[in-house]
C-alpha positions in Angstrom: -19.7 302.2 -86.8 -19.8 299.8 -83.9 -17.9 296.5 -83.8 -20.1 293.4 -83.6 -19.3 292.9 -79.9 -19.9 296.6 -79.1 -23.3 296.4 -80.9 -24.3 293.3 -78.8 -23.3 295.2 -75.6 -25.4 298.2 -76.7 -28.4 296.1 -77.6 -28.2 294.2 -74.3 -28.0 297.4 -72.3 -31.0 298.8 -74.1 -33.0 295.6 -73.6 -32.2 295.5 -69.9 -33.1 299.2 -69.5 -36.4 298.5 -71.3 -37.0 295.7 -68.8 -36.0 297.6 -65.7 -39.2 296.5 -64.0 -37.8 293.0 -63.8 -34.0 293.7 -63.8 -34.0 296.1 -61.0 -30.7 295.8 -59.1 -30.0 299.1 -57.2 -26.7 299.5 -59.1 -28.5 299.5 -62.5 -27.0 298.2 -65.7 -23.2 298.6 -66.0 -21.5 298.2 -69.4 -17.8 297.9 -69.2 -14.7 296.6 -71.0 -12.3 294.4 -69.0 -8.7 293.6 -69.7 -7.8 289.9 -70.0 -4.8 288.5 -68.1 -3.0 287.4 -71.3 -3.8 290.5 -73.2 -6.8 291.8 -75.1 -10.1 293.0 -73.8 -13.6 291.7 -73.5 -16.9 293.6 -73.3 -19.2 293.0 -70.2 -22.6 294.0 -68.9 -23.4 293.7 -65.2 -27.1 293.6 -64.1 -29.3 292.0 -61.5 -32.6 291.4 -59.8 -32.7 293.0 -56.4 -32.1 290.4 -53.6 -32.1 287.5 -56.1 -29.5 287.9 -58.8 -26.2 289.5 -59.6 -24.9 288.6 -63.1 -22.2 289.6 -65.6 -22.5 288.9 -69.3 -19.1 288.4 -71.0 -19.2 289.0 -74.8 -16.3 287.0 -76.2 -17.7 287.1 -79.8 -21.1 287.4 -81.4 -21.4 283.6 -81.1 -19.9 283.1 -77.6 -21.6 285.0 -74.8 -21.0 283.8 -71.3 -23.0 284.6 -68.1 -21.6 284.4 -64.6 -24.3 284.7 -62.0 -24.8 284.5 -58.2 -27.9 284.4 -56.1 -31.2 282.5 -56.0 -31.9 283.0 -59.7 -28.4 282.2 -60.9 -29.2 278.7 -62.1 -31.5 280.3 -64.8 -28.8 282.4 -66.4 -25.4 280.8 -65.9 -23.8 279.3 -69.0 -22.7 280.0 -72.5 -25.0 281.2 -75.3 -24.5 281.1 -79.1 -26.2 284.5 -79.7 -27.7 287.5 -78.0 -31.2 286.2 -79.2 -30.6 282.9 -77.4 -29.6 284.8 -74.2 -32.6 287.1 -74.4 -35.0 284.2 -74.8 -33.8 282.9 -71.5 -34.0 286.3 -69.9 -37.5 286.9 -71.1 
């Protein structure tokens, strides 16, 4: 059984892969787990839009999902979201 954060990561990766016609960065969709400086780990998903967006989603908890983005479309994605559904609504 997956943890809530792992399930969000899996669901986000599947959603991005289903929308690969829009989220088409040449490096694909990269799920990862990063170590935090003060200990602990956080799940991430890196994705993008070729030439316009490079973004990393940081899943702190099911109710705190942060997006760090760069590029011309970054303004649409950067911020903190209260759920995966809220994030996907912006990404749609």
